[in-house]
MARPAPA-560011 format. One record per residue: x, y, z of N, C-alpha, C in turn; residue number from 0. Coordinates in steps of 0.001 Angstrom, whole numbers, plus 500000, padded with zeros to 6 digits. Example, Ala and Ser with C-alpha at 12.3 -4.5 7.8 and 13.67 -1.06 7.14 Angstrom:
2
{site {513190,494310,507800},{512300,495500,507800},{513200,496700,507800},0} {site {512850,497750,507080},{513670,498940,507140},{512900,500030,507870},1} 
END
This chain:
192
{site {518932,489870,474729},{518662,489853,473090},{519746,490548,472308},0} {site {520763,492154,472985},{521911,492011,472015},{522476,492102,472211},1} {site {523178,490937,473423},{524072,490122,473055},{524387,488642,471963},2} {site {522857,488303,470983},{522861,487162,470544},{522923,488164,469989},3} {site {522501,488986,468963},{522075,489710,467980},{524137,489984,467374},4} {site {524366,489906,468863},{526055,490643,468818},{527585,488867,468295},5} {site {526740,488068,468897},{526903,486867,468603},{526848,486408,466829},6} {site {525530,486580,466662},{525206,486096,465232},{524882,486595,464061},7} {site {525283,488139,464051},{524672,489253,463663},{526625,488688,462648},8} {site {527944,487806,462800},{528764,488480,462195},{529137,487410,461565},9} {site {528057,486410,461795},{528449,484912,462074},{527214,484976,460321},10} {site {526349,486434,460731},{525602,485733,459036},{525831,487093,458128},11} {site {526700,487359,458270},{527827,487989,457526},{528473,488505,456422},12} {site {528692,486584,457262},{530246,486239,455973},{529012,485662,454890},13} {site {527927,485504,454811},{527268,485278,453876},{526989,483138,453332},14} {site {527667,482797,454209},{528043,481860,454054},{525961,480925,453929},15} {site {526010,479734,453320},{525186,478871,453694},{524821,478327,454781},16} {site {525634,478266,454928},{526158,477067,455813},{527432,477467,457248},17} {site {525655,478608,458254},{526280,479212,459821},{527900,478440,460193},18} {site {528025,477267,460742},{529113,476591,461377},{530577,476329,460765},19} {site {530552,476376,459676},{531293,476018,458524},{531699,477091,458651},20} {site {531220,478186,457857},{531804,479919,458306},{533035,480263,459065},21} {site {532894,480053,460434},{533110,480847,461590},{534242,479625,461870},22} {site {534548,480367,462959},{536232,479404,463662},{535763,478909,464545},23} {site {536260,477936,465206},{535986,477013,465737},{536145,477357,467414},24} {site {536518,478521,468056},{536259,479426,468822},{534353,480153,469533},25} {site {534237,480476,467880},{532629,481056,467363},{532154,480266,467604},26} {site {532384,479151,466946},{531118,478116,467271},{531342,477395,468838},27} {site {532653,477506,469719},{532372,477177,471751},{531567,477789,471970},28} {site {531567,479420,471178},{531010,481244,471809},{529622,480426,472248},29} {site {529043,480568,469943},{527676,480850,470009},{527166,479314,470613},30} {site {528053,478031,470570},{527020,476704,470893},{526863,476866,472971},31} {site {527965,477721,473121},{527869,478020,474845},{525988,478780,474980},32} {site {526244,480096,473980},{524937,480904,474428},{523466,480287,474103},33} {site {523739,479236,472467},{522700,478110,471984},{521843,478042,473342},34} {site {522833,477798,474634},{522383,476494,476001},{522208,476885,477165},35} {site {522296,478387,476933},{522246,479204,478231},{520689,480109,477429},36} {site {520297,479780,476333},{518989,480602,475776},{517746,479532,475967},37} {site {518421,478698,475941},{517916,477121,475535},{517192,476482,477373},38} {site {518116,476712,478418},{517595,476394,479249},{516987,477863,480039},39} {site {517485,478442,479349},{516396,480556,480558},{514818,479832,479772},40} {site {514901,479156,477982},{513441,479335,477540},{512263,478021,478779},41} {site {514064,476631,478963},{512866,475803,479741},{512442,476608,480817},42} {site {513036,476926,481929},{513258,478118,483129},{511592,477790,483158},43} {site {511987,479305,482110},{510908,479808,481990},{508936,479392,481393},44} {site {509944,478367,480776},{508419,477286,479946},{507631,476530,481524},45} {site {509004,476319,482530},{507622,475480,483947},{508795,474476,484088},46} {site {509712,474623,483337},{510864,472600,483517},{511572,473412,484537},47} {site {512252,471787,484304},{514032,472133,485309},{514616,472458,484650},48} {site {515092,473289,485572},{516322,474551,484809},{517298,473825,485480},49} {site {517827,472488,485799},{519207,472101,486237},{519245,472631,487702},50} {site {519494,473482,488049},{519570,473807,489160},{518727,472413,490822},51} {site {519681,472445,491454},{518940,472205,493309},{517670,472999,493682},52} {site {517133,472153,494338},{515582,473400,494976},{516374,473875,496137},53} {site {516113,474973,496150},{516487,475602,497382},{515939,475319,498659},54} {site {517406,475585,499424},{517262,474048,501017},{515437,475299,501974},55} {site {515492,473854,502617},{514568,473957,503044},{514423,474953,504284},56} {site {513068,476707,504509},{513612,477185,505733},{513941,476687,506489},57} {site {514988,477508,507344},{515473,477083,508922},{514370,476674,509973},58} {site {513802,476143,510839},{513128,476132,512013},{512997,477863,512979},59} {site {512532,478611,513480},{512706,479319,514173},{513198,479011,515077},60} {site {513609,480758,515859},{514717,480341,517303},{513677,479989,518138},61} {site {513317,479617,519049},{512597,479382,519674},{513320,480889,521006},62} {site {512523,481802,521213},{512956,483511,521775},{512895,484329,520831},63} {site {512540,484447,519689},{513496,484787,518212},{511814,485728,518119},64} {site {511943,486993,518581},{510759,488028,518271},{510289,488924,517351},65} {site {511240,487509,515715},{511149,489039,514631},{509755,488227,514406},66} {site {508349,489167,514181},{508068,489287,513557},{507746,490314,512650},67} {site {507037,489227,512271},{506301,489439,510355},{504945,489613,509557},68} {site {504375,489970,510884},{503262,490537,510408},{503213,492588,509783},69} {site {502355,492427,508927},{502364,493998,508627},{502396,494576,508928},70} {site {502376,496568,509624},{502347,497359,510352},{501835,497292,510588},71} {site {500991,498017,511168},{499280,498456,510556},{499042,499665,509399},72} {site {498074,500144,509087},{498048,501596,507664},{497688,502710,508631},73} {site {498199,503444,508401},{498285,505032,508560},{496434,505330,509229},74} {site {495403,504470,508943},{493755,505251,509218},{494355,503847,510604},75} {site {494707,503019,510372},{494495,502068,512284},{495134,502133,513279},76} {site {496357,502973,512621},{496960,503410,514109},{496834,504883,514407},77} {site {496396,506129,513515},{495355,507093,513841},{494289,506508,515182},78} {site {493460,505480,515127},{492568,504940,515328},{492690,504631,516934},79} {site {493788,503803,516649},{494036,503254,517748},{495476,504347,518592},80} {site {495286,505863,518679},{496289,507106,518835},{495016,507695,520000},81} {site {494138,507410,519091},{492752,508470,518977},{492137,507794,520581},82} {site {491877,506084,520345},{491221,505550,521518},{492162,506056,522464},83} {site {493624,505850,523011},{494803,505952,524144},{494704,506786,523728},84} {site {495111,507828,522971},{495936,509312,523934},{494281,509740,523913},85} {site {493805,510427,523062},{493070,511615,523021},{491334,510967,523698},86} {site {491375,509721,523343},{489611,509101,524876},{491184,508245,525713},87} {site {491824,508877,526474},{491854,507856,528010},{490839,507745,528730},88} {site {490517,505772,529454},{489975,506089,530346},{489012,506230,530019},89} {site {487966,506314,528400},{487122,506285,528337},{486531,505057,527201},90} {site {485480,504367,527129},{485208,503393,526091},{486303,503523,524630},91} {site {487015,502240,524067},{487909,502567,522776},{486275,502900,521835},92} {site {486231,503330,521037},{485473,503258,519807},{486007,501962,518363},93} {site {485067,501351,518227},{485235,500464,517481},{485405,501432,516144},94} {site {486001,500094,514766},{485533,501006,513470},{484975,501005,512484},95} {site {484192,501506,512260},{482846,501659,511220},{482774,500855,509949},96} {site {482084,500573,509225},{482027,500405,507496},{481191,500834,507097},97} {site {481100,502059,507311},{480434,502965,506131},{480546,503172,504467},98} {site {482342,503265,505574},{483236,504198,504197},{482868,505252,504116},99} {site {481847,506197,504475},{481257,507385,504845},{483132,508721,504956},100} {site {484201,508390,505709},{484735,509123,506115},{486353,508704,505038},101} {site {486345,507797,504844},{486935,507724,503351},{486628,508030,501910},102} {site {485126,508087,501845},{484718,509151,500374},{484394,510263,501354},103} {site {484167,511040,501692},{485108,512169,502280},{485465,512952,501813},104} {site {487178,512438,502447},{488121,512000,502342},{488779,512827,501044},105} {site {488099,511756,500336},{488352,511936,499010},{488535,512838,497855},106} {site {487048,513268,498503},{486479,514530,497866},{487630,515557,497934},107} {site {487510,515483,499223},{488606,516609,500013},{489514,515973,499253},108} {site {490419,515560,498956},{491348,515048,497788},{491004,516070,496474},109} {site {490947,515230,495583},{489887,515359,494291},{489724,516955,494071},110} {site {488471,517175,495089},{488637,518708,494427},{489595,520037,495227},111} {site {490797,519275,496176},{491600,520853,496769},{491263,520990,497903},112} {site {489424,521388,497966},{488957,521830,499525},{488592,521000,500600},113} {site {488537,522197,502108},{488669,521039,503248},{487477,522067,503448},114} {site {486909,520601,503572},{484579,521058,504109},{484520,519877,505089},115} {site {483211,520350,505141},{482981,518922,505957},{481571,518788,505253},116} {site {481384,519541,504488},{479629,519366,503369},{480231,518835,502345},117} {site {480093,517939,501058},{479352,517551,500731},{478959,516885,499198},118} {site {479522,517156,498703},{477467,517765,497696},{476353,518059,498057},119} {site {476650,518696,499486},{475424,520070,499827},{474506,518839,501191},120} {site {475889,517745,501776},{474889,516742,502689},{475751,516671,503117},121} {site {475566,516997,505116},{476331,516217,505851},{477302,515063,506859},122} {site {477981,515001,507709},{478003,513834,507772},{477008,512710,508168},123} {site {476401,513953,509043},{474664,512716,509711},{474539,511897,508427},124} {site {473521,513014,507262},{473458,512395,506612},{473796,511957,505615},125} {site {474947,511473,505741},{475156,510139,504388},{475464,508719,505446},126} {site {476180,509304,506762},{475693,507672,507848},{474587,507056,507496},127} {site {473428,508366,507521},{471855,507452,507716},{471952,506814,506114},128} {site {472137,507643,504906},{472047,506980,503795},{473410,505323,503859},129} {site {474135,505566,503947},{474792,504246,504213},{474558,502944,504787},130} {site {473484,503077,505816},{472750,502803,506415},{472754,502550,508222},131} {site {473668,503253,508703},{473080,503357,509973},{472224,504360,510997},132} {site {471223,504035,511994},{470150,503664,512299},{470406,505411,513360},133} {site {469063,505911,512822},{468511,507608,513060},{467555,507513,514463},134} {site {467853,508459,515772},{469183,509418,515361},{470332,509165,515077},135} {site {470634,509869,514568},{472430,509942,514692},{473455,511179,515663},136} {site {474253,511164,516097},{474906,512328,515947},{476570,511816,516391},137} {site {476865,512314,514993},{478509,512654,514640},{478936,513896,515498},138} {site {480749,513381,515422},{481822,515091,515047},{482443,514332,514938},139} {site {482870,515786,513930},{483971,515312,512990},{485113,515792,513284},140} {site {486514,515305,512986},{487692,516277,512761},{488105,515902,511113},141} {site {488093,517515,510666},{489057,517316,508781},{490732,517893,508710},142} {site {491230,517573,508842},{493128,517571,508385},{493464,517200,506788},143} {site {494544,518778,507155},{494568,518995,506037},{496719,519086,506353},144} {site {497838,518417,505907},{499139,518640,505719},{499934,518022,506859},145} {site {499089,516645,507711},{500004,516591,508584},{500724,515135,508235},146} {site {501955,514976,508295},{502553,513815,507115},{502162,511866,507774},147} {site {501526,512102,509298},{501752,510606,509559},{500501,511375,511058},148} {site {499930,510331,511474},{499112,509740,512792},{499379,510479,513426},149} {site {500348,510988,514199},{501044,511064,515330},{500738,512262,515317},150} {site {501245,512872,514534},{501758,514672,513810},{500116,515096,514702},151} {site {499507,514355,513373},{497848,514728,513284},{496548,514698,515646},152} {site {497685,514204,515530},{497331,513524,517383},{497682,514659,518046},153} {site {498658,515536,518197},{499551,516042,519278},{498498,517001,518162},154} {site {497870,517647,516927},{497313,518343,516821},{496170,518924,517643},155} {site {495898,517187,517640},{494386,517610,518308},{494160,517932,520153},156} {site {495850,516914,520701},{495935,517392,521626},{495659,518300,522238},157} {site {496540,519083,521183},{496563,521144,521444},{495434,521398,521925},158} {site {494194,521565,520880},{493427,522127,520438},{492156,521285,521861},159} {site {491263,522191,522553},{491246,521384,523999},{489549,521036,522925},160} {site {489167,522056,522064},{488255,521890,521061},{487744,520096,520261},161} {site {488647,520157,519264},{488946,518733,519819},{488546,517716,519877},162} {site {489554,517549,521448},{489570,517208,521905},{488626,516893,522288},163} {site {487251,517164,522796},{486105,517362,523447},{485427,516368,522485},164} {site {484769,517048,520967},{484738,516590,520008},{485210,515281,519780},165} {site {485509,514106,520686},{486048,513618,520219},{486280,512474,521647},166} {site {485757,513196,522346},{486102,512394,523724},{484649,511828,524314},167} {site {483381,513061,522906},{481236,512597,523096},{481399,511301,523123},168} {site {480005,510940,523765},{479566,509758,523856},{479703,508937,522735},169} {site {480142,508922,522476},{480572,507813,521120},{481214,506731,520863},170} {site {480897,505689,519981},{481345,504160,519416},{481835,503953,518163},171} {site {481528,504562,517336},{482414,503819,516326},{483036,505565,515798},172} {site {483837,504979,515273},{484867,505833,514256},{485486,505513,512753},173} {site {485922,506128,512758},{486027,506136,510523},{486854,506711,510638},174} {site {488394,506485,509956},{489432,508050,509206},{489407,507591,508670},175} {site {488897,508642,507518},{489627,508507,505719},{491124,508551,505414},176} {site {491442,509012,505215},{493470,509732,504069},{493337,509602,502919},177} {site {493842,510262,502264},{494651,510449,500913},{494942,511858,500368},178} {site {496095,511507,499940},{497312,511490,499686},{498277,511315,500276},179} {site {499627,512240,500098},{501169,512041,500488},{501565,512875,501262},180} {site {502484,512042,502309},{503211,513031,503045},{503156,514957,503233},181} {site {503306,515358,503700},{502350,517117,504498},{501038,516795,503228},182} {site {501014,516298,502198},{499807,516300,501771},{498494,515287,502334},183} {site {498621,515232,502927},{498022,514269,502818},{496391,514853,503927},184} {site {494941,514600,503177},{493598,515317,503919},{493178,513608,504147},185} {site {492928,514437,505623},{492069,512866,507144},{490833,513708,507298},186} {site {489858,512558,507505},{487675,513091,507981},{488902,511891,508503},187} {site {488320,512868,510118},{488019,511436,511704},{486280,511924,512022},188} {site {485573,510901,512012},{484845,510778,511809},{483904,509657,512798},189} {site {484060,510457,513641},{482375,509377,514794},{481318,509818,515333},190} {site {481077,508705,515478},{479632,508752,515438},{478893,507234,517538},191} 
END
């Protein structure tokens, strides 16, 4: 827009009724080139032919190419994998639950700034049952604040035998909640 205004302003400032008759030949050429570029841009934005050739087709993959285009796993998925392989090594792997109790709890801690196991007067077990998990339910949890990544949190868990024992119980399901950023992360690990 700035370039168009700079080109048109001197022309219209002349006060002539016929724009092209009051400008030099050089100004007219520049103006027409600019107008052509604007028209091509408008056609391209409207989905028309932009006058360029189509991009070349993607190259065939090289046999033996180990390039992986799969996005990296989420921090929650990474933490679950680390718990299954490092904390519960030799035990049956936990499967990921779908109640969203851990994430809801983590969001609550992040919003209130309080590291707690109780939310609105309810325990994790009460909320799991309310979310559809068949009673009786036995659960254990690990809540944490300040760990920047899943491996740092697992290292802290491995350094505390009480936390290791809590996560090595006879459980089948795990949920992980995460809220915050960097060293301000709130985590909830819930096994049941």
